[in-house]
Structures are given as structure tokens and as C-alpha cells.
C-alpha positions as a printed Julia matrix, in Angstrom:
449×3 Matrix{Float64}:
 115.54   -9.29  -239.46
 117.9   -11.41  -241.26
 117.58  -15.23  -241.62
 120.35  -17.29  -241.74
 119.5   -19.73  -244.43
 122.43  -22.27  -243.5
 121.4   -22.5   -239.73
 117.47  -22.63  -240.7
 118.03  -25.65  -243.42
 121.2   -27.29  -241.57
 119.53  -27.42  -238.04
 115.81  -26.39  -237.96
 114.94  -28.02  -241.08
 116.7   -31.54  -239.97
 114.5   -31.4   -236.87
 111.36  -30.27  -238.83
 111.56  -33.4   -241.12
 112.02  -35.72  -238.32
 109.27  -34.77  -236.53
 107.2   -34.7   -239.81
 107.86  -38.29  -240.14
 107.06  -38.79  -236.49
 103.28  -37.53  -237.28
 103.05  -39.25  -240.32
 103.45  -42.23  -238.43
 100.3   -41.59  -236.62
  97.21  -42.8   -238.61
  94.82  -39.9   -237.68
  92.08  -40.69  -240.17
  88.64  -40.74  -238.9
  87.32  -44.13  -238.58
  83.48  -42.93  -237.74
  82.77  -39.72  -240.31
  79.45  -38.84  -238.9
  79.43  -35.29  -236.84
  79.23  -35.72  -233.55
  81.2   -39.13  -233.43
  84.44  -39.49  -230.84
  87.56  -38.94  -232.54
  89.87  -41.96  -232.62
  92.66  -41.95  -230.13
  95.38  -41.55  -233.09
  93.95  -38.07  -233.9
  93.99  -37.12  -230.21
  97.61  -38.43  -230.02
  98.78  -36.36  -233.07
  97.13  -33.22  -231.56
  98.72  -33.78  -228.15
 102.29  -34.45  -230.17
 102.27  -30.88  -231.57
 100.7   -29.12  -228.47
 103.48  -30.73  -226.31
 106.31  -29.51  -229.06
 104.84  -26.23  -228.79
 104.72  -26.25  -224.92
 108.31  -27.28  -224.82
 109.18  -24.19  -226.69
 107.69  -21.96  -223.96
 104.32  -21.24  -225.89
 101.08  -20.73  -224.07
  99.06  -23.86  -225.46
  95.18  -25.19  -225.3
  93.22  -28.17  -226.27
  89.79  -28.31  -226.25
  88.19  -30.79  -223.83
  86.63  -32.82  -226.77
  90.13  -32.74  -228.82
  88.41  -30.84  -231.67
  91.21  -28.29  -231.66
  94.07  -27.5   -230.01
  96.14  -23.99  -230.26
  99.74  -22.7   -229.04
 100.44  -18.74  -228.48
 103.63  -16.91  -229.13
 103.53  -13.41  -227.84
 101.38  -11.16  -225.89
 100.1    -8.77  -228.32
  96.19   -7.57  -228.99
  96.21   -8.52  -232.14
  96.17  -12.0   -233.17
  97.79  -13.96  -236.4
  96.73  -17.5   -237.2
  98.29  -20.04  -238.98
  95.77  -22.55  -239.41
  96.88  -26.01  -240.01
  94.98  -29.55  -239.62
  96.4   -32.76  -238.49
  93.69  -35.32  -239.48
  94.17  -37.02  -242.95
  92.15  -38.9   -245.53
  91.79  -42.41  -245.23
  94.88  -44.6   -246.9
  92.53  -45.77  -249.62
  93.59  -49.1   -251.38
  96.48  -50.28  -249.47
  97.78  -52.42  -252.53
  98.19  -49.44  -254.5
 100.89  -48.05  -252.18
 104.4   -48.9   -252.61
 105.4   -48.44  -248.93
 102.74  -48.47  -246.04
 101.13  -45.19  -245.89
 101.73  -44.53  -242.23
 105.67  -45.69  -241.88
 107.3   -42.59  -243.62
 110.06  -43.1   -245.98
 112.61  -40.78  -247.9
 113.28  -42.35  -251.5
 114.56  -40.42  -254.65
 114.45  -37.03  -252.91
 110.55  -37.65  -251.81
 109.02  -38.03  -248.33
 106.62  -40.68  -248.78
 103.6   -41.08  -246.36
  99.57  -40.39  -246.12
  99.82  -36.59  -244.76
 103.25  -35.85  -246.36
 101.76  -32.95  -248.15
  98.2   -32.46  -246.58
  98.95  -31.12  -244.34
 101.61  -32.27  -241.86
 104.62  -31.77  -243.61
 103.4   -28.06  -244.38
 102.69  -27.65  -240.38
 105.94  -28.67  -239.35
 107.6   -26.23  -241.64
 105.56  -23.62  -240.47
 106.13  -24.75  -236.8
 109.95  -24.58  -237.12
 110.08  -21.6   -239.09
 108.38  -20.14  -236.08
 110.86  -22.05  -233.51
 113.67  -20.54  -235.44
 112.5   -16.92  -234.7
 111.8   -17.61  -231.22
 115.32  -18.77  -230.67
 116.41  -15.71  -232.32
 114.49  -13.25  -230.24
 111.83  -12.15  -233.05
 109.57   -9.75  -231.58
 106.11   -9.7   -233.67
 103.41   -6.95  -233.48
 100.76   -9.95  -233.2
 100.63  -12.87  -230.95
 101.08  -15.5   -233.8
  98.75  -18.56  -232.83
  98.8   -21.91  -234.5
  95.5   -23.43  -234.67
  95.52  -27.17  -234.96
  92.25  -28.95  -236.4
  91.35  -32.46  -236.4
  88.39  -32.85  -238.65
  89.25  -30.67  -241.6
  89.11  -33.72  -244.1
  85.36  -34.62  -242.99
  83.29  -32.67  -240.82
  84.96  -29.24  -239.89
  83.47  -29.49  -235.96
  86.97  -28.48  -235.17
  86.83  -24.91  -236.83
  83.16  -24.68  -235.91
  83.87  -25.19  -232.36
  86.78  -22.99  -232.64
  84.76  -19.96  -233.86
  82.38  -20.53  -231.66
  84.53  -20.64  -228.53
  87.69  -18.7   -229.32
  89.04  -15.03  -230.46
  89.13  -14.63  -234.09
  92.23  -14.13  -236.15
  92.88  -10.1   -237.43
  94.96  -11.59  -240.09
  96.17  -15.07  -241.13
  96.96  -17.89  -243.82
  96.58  -21.67  -244.01
  99.48  -23.62  -245.39
  97.38  -26.29  -247.14
  96.54  -24.7   -250.43
  99.03  -23.56  -253.33
 101.53  -20.89  -253.84
 101.95  -18.05  -254.74
  98.4   -17.27  -252.84
  95.03  -18.57  -253.2
  92.66  -15.27  -253.77
  89.37  -17.9   -254.37
  88.33  -21.42  -253.31
  85.19  -22.73  -255.0
  82.24  -23.5   -253.01
  81.83  -27.5   -251.76
  78.54  -29.12  -251.69
  78.39  -32.57  -250.73
  75.3   -34.18  -251.99
  73.78  -37.68  -251.44
  71.78  -39.32  -254.01
  69.58  -42.5   -252.62
  66.45  -43.94  -253.1
  64.6   -47.43  -252.92
  65.13  -49.76  -255.98
  65.21  -53.86  -255.72
  68.2   -55.31  -257.77
  69.89  -58.45  -257.8
  73.32  -57.24  -257.21
  75.41  -54.97  -254.51
  78.23  -52.37  -254.91
  80.13  -50.79  -252.02
  83.24  -48.63  -251.78
  84.72  -45.37  -250.49
  85.29  -43.94  -247.28
  84.91  -40.13  -247.6
  83.29  -37.49  -250.0
  86.6   -35.8   -251.09
  88.66  -38.15  -252.47
  88.13  -40.14  -255.65
  87.12  -43.8   -254.77
  89.74  -46.0   -255.8
  88.46  -49.86  -254.69
  84.9   -50.93  -254.72
  83.48  -54.35  -254.95
  80.65  -55.77  -256.97
  78.43  -59.1   -255.85
  76.0   -60.28  -258.41
  75.42  -62.11  -261.97
  77.81  -62.19  -264.85
  81.15  -61.31  -262.48
  83.3   -63.01  -265.69
  81.54  -60.8   -268.13
  81.85  -57.42  -266.13
  85.58  -58.42  -265.52
  86.01  -58.65  -269.52
  84.24  -55.38  -270.14
  86.29  -53.56  -267.53
  89.5   -54.86  -269.07
  88.36  -53.29  -272.57
  88.46  -49.6   -270.7
  91.77  -50.59  -269.05
  90.22  -50.98  -265.42
  91.66  -53.52  -263.48
  89.69  -55.75  -261.35
  90.16  -59.35  -259.45
  87.75  -62.02  -258.02
  87.76  -62.93  -254.08
  85.15  -64.48  -252.18
  82.56  -64.26  -255.07
  82.9   -60.7   -255.17
  84.31  -58.39  -257.98
  86.99  -55.84  -256.8
  87.5   -52.86  -259.03
  90.62  -50.87  -258.71
  90.99  -47.49  -259.68
  93.13  -44.62  -258.93
  92.67  -42.21  -255.66
  92.75  -38.49  -256.22
  91.96  -35.1   -254.27
  87.99  -34.29  -254.65
  88.95  -31.18  -256.48
  91.04  -33.03  -259.07
  88.94  -35.98  -260.27
  90.21  -36.05  -263.55
  93.67  -37.06  -261.91
  92.22  -40.12  -260.72
  90.08  -42.95  -261.79
  86.83  -43.44  -260.12
  86.57  -47.2   -259.23
  82.76  -46.91  -258.95
  81.82  -44.85  -262.14
  83.96  -47.28  -264.33
  82.16  -50.41  -263.09
  78.77  -48.21  -263.31
  79.42  -47.56  -266.91
  80.49  -51.34  -267.78
  77.06  -52.11  -266.09
  75.17  -49.83  -268.42
  76.91  -51.07  -271.63
  75.72  -54.76  -270.07
  71.96  -53.57  -269.8
  72.01  -53.6   -266.05
  68.78  -51.78  -265.05
  69.21  -49.06  -262.1
  68.79  -45.68  -262.07
  72.06  -44.8   -260.72
  73.56  -47.0   -263.43
  71.97  -44.88  -266.22
  72.56  -41.6   -264.15
  76.23  -42.06  -264.07
  76.7   -43.28  -267.45
  74.95  -40.62  -269.37
  75.69  -37.57  -267.03
  79.08  -38.14  -265.17
  81.5   -40.89  -266.36
  82.45  -38.73  -269.34
  82.09  -35.4   -267.94
  83.06  -34.66  -264.54
  81.3   -30.98  -265.01
  78.14  -32.73  -265.55
  76.79  -30.39  -268.28
  73.85  -32.18  -269.28
  72.4   -31.11  -266.02
  73.9   -27.76  -264.82
  75.33  -26.56  -268.36
  78.4   -24.49  -268.49
  79.07  -22.77  -265.04
  82.76  -22.23  -265.57
  84.26  -18.69  -264.95
  87.37  -17.09  -263.75
  87.79  -19.46  -260.68
  87.74  -22.42  -263.08
  84.71  -24.79  -263.95
  82.49  -27.33  -261.79
  83.88  -30.46  -261.01
  82.13  -33.77  -259.4
  83.69  -36.47  -257.57
  82.2   -39.68  -256.29
  83.84  -40.94  -252.9
  81.21  -43.24  -251.87
  78.56  -45.76  -253.13
  76.42  -48.29  -251.5
  73.84  -50.2   -253.48
  72.04  -53.14  -252.15
  69.12  -54.9   -253.22
  66.64  -52.54  -251.5
  68.01  -49.24  -251.56
  70.93  -47.19  -252.82
  73.23  -44.28  -251.96
  75.51  -42.35  -254.35
  77.76  -39.53  -252.98
  79.0   -36.41  -254.69
  81.52  -34.01  -253.93
  80.98  -30.68  -255.97
  83.13  -27.97  -256.58
  81.0   -25.0   -257.95
  82.92  -21.67  -259.19
  82.63  -19.08  -256.95
  80.2   -16.6   -259.14
  77.46  -19.24  -259.25
  74.71  -19.59  -256.73
  74.63  -23.01  -255.3
  70.72  -22.9   -254.89
  69.93  -21.51  -258.12
  72.64  -23.2   -260.13
  72.97  -26.73  -258.46
  70.16  -27.71  -256.23
  67.06  -26.49  -258.15
  68.82  -27.38  -261.29
  69.4   -31.27  -259.57
  65.81  -31.04  -258.16
  64.36  -30.68  -261.61
  66.62  -33.39  -263.17
  66.2   -36.27  -260.75
  62.43  -36.24  -259.95
  61.27  -37.8   -263.08
  64.02  -40.72  -262.67
  63.33  -41.62  -259.22
  66.53  -40.41  -257.3
  66.34  -38.29  -254.45
  68.98  -36.06  -253.17
  69.99  -34.55  -249.94
  72.64  -31.74  -249.21
  74.84  -33.36  -246.8
  77.3   -30.22  -245.95
  78.11  -27.13  -247.81
  81.32  -24.99  -247.76
  81.39  -21.32  -248.43
  83.57  -20.07  -250.97
  86.8   -17.85  -250.39
  86.65  -15.12  -252.91
  89.13  -12.02  -252.15
  89.47   -9.44  -254.85
  92.98  -10.07  -256.51
  93.3    -6.21  -255.85
  92.43   -6.43  -252.0
  95.02   -5.04  -249.73
  95.23   -8.92  -248.15
  96.14  -10.43  -251.56
  98.44   -7.81  -252.82
 100.47   -7.8   -249.0
 100.94  -11.69  -249.61
 101.88  -11.64  -253.37
 104.84   -8.58  -252.23
 105.91  -11.15  -249.64
 105.89  -13.87  -251.73
 107.42  -12.31  -254.45
 110.13  -10.47  -252.37
 110.98  -13.86  -250.38
 111.32  -15.86  -253.78
 112.35  -13.59  -256.39
 109.41  -14.8   -258.47
 108.16  -11.5   -259.92
 106.11  -12.87  -262.27
 103.68  -15.21  -259.97
  99.99  -14.44  -259.9
  97.1   -14.95  -257.45
  95.24  -18.59  -258.42
  91.88  -19.88  -257.91
  91.24  -23.57  -256.63
  88.63  -26.07  -256.21
  89.97  -27.06  -252.61
  88.63  -25.91  -249.6
  91.11  -24.78  -246.77
  90.56  -23.51  -243.08
  90.45  -19.8   -244.91
  87.03  -20.42  -245.15
  86.58  -20.5   -241.6
  86.83  -16.85  -240.62
  87.44  -13.47  -242.49
  90.89  -12.21  -243.21
  92.3   -15.66  -243.58
  93.9   -16.92  -246.84
  95.47  -20.02  -248.28
  99.35  -19.09  -248.78
 101.17  -22.41  -250.05
 102.38  -25.15  -249.81
 102.05  -26.66  -253.3
 104.2   -25.45  -256.09
 102.78  -27.59  -258.84
  98.9   -27.99  -259.39
  99.97  -30.61  -261.99
 102.06  -32.78  -259.67
  99.54  -32.88  -257.02
  99.54  -36.08  -254.43
  97.21  -34.8   -251.98
  94.61  -37.78  -251.16
  96.08  -40.1   -253.85
  98.01  -43.22  -253.5
 101.65  -42.99  -252.54
 101.19  -39.49  -251.45
 104.65  -37.62  -251.34
 106.46  -34.36  -250.93
 109.78  -33.42  -252.35
 112.19  -32.76  -249.89
 113.5   -29.93  -251.91
 109.91  -28.37  -251.8
 109.88  -28.73  -248.01
 113.19  -26.63  -247.63
 111.52  -23.99  -250.0
 108.53  -23.86  -247.55
 110.41  -23.51  -244.11
 112.43  -20.6   -246.08
 109.26  -19.17  -247.39
 107.24  -19.31  -244.0
 109.97  -18.17  -242.05
 110.76  -14.87  -244.06
 106.97  -14.58  -244.21
 105.64  -14.83  -240.9
 108.46  -11.77  -240.24
 107.11   -9.45  -242.93
 103.3   -10.5   -242.13
 103.41   -9.83  -238.43
 105.58   -6.75  -238.33
 103.16   -3.54  -238.68
């Protein structure tokens, strides 16, 4: 089937862009991140929006009674081809760092700004309208094509746990929530709480999720002015308001902590310089502030899929106890128990810090010579003409981890220009246009046997 690119871009892309803006405007981040908590109405609304859109196109649709997931089917073949997307987003973070309100999408300088523009609402809409083009042009796939919409990818993953428990698994498929050309490996992910009891005369609090560098924390206690001066020396901004010192960092995706500035780690480092005594202060200053790989504890764990990274998303220290939350991305060939948990246990016990594993995500680790990787690469090269492209490994975790035979395919083109989970998240309009063309042609190639 030949794709009319002019028709695709002039008609379908235009509509896809408007619908992307509409769903960005729905602030579908989780307010209560505890597993089992009810979803906020905004998240339910964005799921209903996408399901109703598919229903209007004649697709068979379903929403689970608890709104954990929904899906829409095109075709009636026995084999199932899945396109797995998520409609939840990370919280906006420090609103003062946004040039435009995060849920008021705006196009400026060839970029669409807004929380979720890249992760994952923009790619979701490009895939939906790629399929819409095919539906309108009488495409007849050899699979039933199923769009699966998750609502808790950024937090608990209850959406995919529930889907896998209750629905048919896909025979083949992809997730447009990673990088091009194709992601053959995704690291292990472990969310860990460091906690304990410790009396002190100050409090520190900030962050909302594990998997984003916290960009705003507050300190309440003695020596505020002195702390502020020390922060200035390391080029970290802060301000005083209502007897609290607010420390400003720069948000970034949990898998790319080096692209951000951790407000919490900067503050703890300065407190250590000023000789504040607290187990978490000394732990961070000596083992994390200068080294995201935490080699003092773990050694060098790097392999072909990259190096270990650590991100502190949430911190809560008061005059009685403390909690410091780490999001660890662990190279694929390593063992979580041997290389992470056992080493943490040995290191933390003597310094009176407890730890608890809150959540782990399995790795994805396809052979680069596997049939699935080769097939996706062949499609990507044929569609784009980039015959030098090679499969990549990432630290991010996608829905490819939820079931076999699913792989992350796009939608980011440049890892070094990533704005996922960052302030002023954006996606280039030209990249969206490339996405809709790539996915339209790829769906054709991948769903014809």
C-alpha cells in the first residue's frame, strides 16, 4: 500500500496536532501515587477522550471499570498487534520554571510546548492518526490492531498489571515511548526508599515522583542565610519565603539525572559543607552528589547497555525521621539482588540507614540479532532511508516490559535533546511530522504477514 504523504501531512497530521493539544490541556498526572488509590478525574477524562475518538472511527472500544486501562481494536483477525501508549504524565514540577503554563499547550518557534507533548501524548496521537489514515484508505491488516492506553505508567504501572491479568496478550507490537530507531535493551529499574529515625532541628521536603529529578525543595531550620550563600557558590538558586529556604534545581527524566540539577542533593551537599550532622546528609555528600553511578557503593556496573544511574525524586526529613527516595537504572546484565540490594545492605547498616525496595521493573533485553529487532530495523531503514542506524539501549522503562514480543520503537530522535519530564517539555513539529509518516508506513509493514 502506497502512502500519500501530502494527504497524510496536510489533513491527518493537522487533525492529530489539534487533538494532541486538546489532551495536553487535560492535566492527567497522579495526585495520590500510592498503589490502589483512585485515579483523578483528569486522568479518566483523557482516557475517555481517546477512547471516544476511536469509537467515532468505528473501532471496537473498551474501558476497564476502574479506568486503569482502555483499548481500541481495528480488524478481526486472530493475531493481535499492540500499540501500547500511556496517557498519564509526570507532575509539572516547579511552575515558576515554565515559560508557559504546562497544561496550556502552545506552538512557538516550531515546537509544541506542554506537559506530555513528548511523553507520551504527542506520539500517541501520531500513531492514532497514522491508523486513521489507513482505516480511511481501506487498509486490511493480517492482525487485529489494538491500541492499549495506560493511565499509570509514570507511577504504579497498575494499568498494565491489570491489562495483563484480564486481557489477551499481544503477539507482536511496539511502544512509541522510547527512541528511534529501536530500543533493544531497557535497564532494570528499582525504586528504593532510604529511611530511618533521627532527631534534628531542621526539615527538608520536596519532590513528587521517583522518576524525575526534583527541581524544588524547601529547608526550614537554622542558618538559612548562610546556606543560601553557600548555594550561590555552587550556582544553585534559592529564595526565602515564610521562614523557609526554597532551593531550585532543574527537572530531568529519572534515567537522565545528569541533564538536570537535583535541588535536594545540592542542598544536602551544602549542609555537609556547613557541618550539619545527619546520616542522609553525609550519605549523599559522599556517595551521590559527585557520582550518579554511586561507585563508592556499587563499583563500576556498566556494560553494553550503559552505566548505573541514580535519581532522587522525593525527600522528606523532619525532626524525628527521614525518607530519601532513589530511582536506580541498572544495566541489563547485572543482578538486582547481588549487585544492588546486597551491596546497599552491607553499606547502609553501619550508618543507621534502612532501605526498602518499593518497586522494580524488569529489564528488556533482546538480542540485536533477534527476529523482532531485525524486522523493526528493516522497517525503520526502509521508511527513513537511514541505513546506518543501529539498535540502542536506554535507561528509561517503557510498556515493552509488560509482555513478551513488545519493543520500544520511537518516538524520540535525539537523546541529547530530550525534554521528557523536564520543565518546558516540548516536541518539535517537524519531529511529529516524521513520526506520523514513520508509524503509518511501519504499521503497514509490521501488520502484513
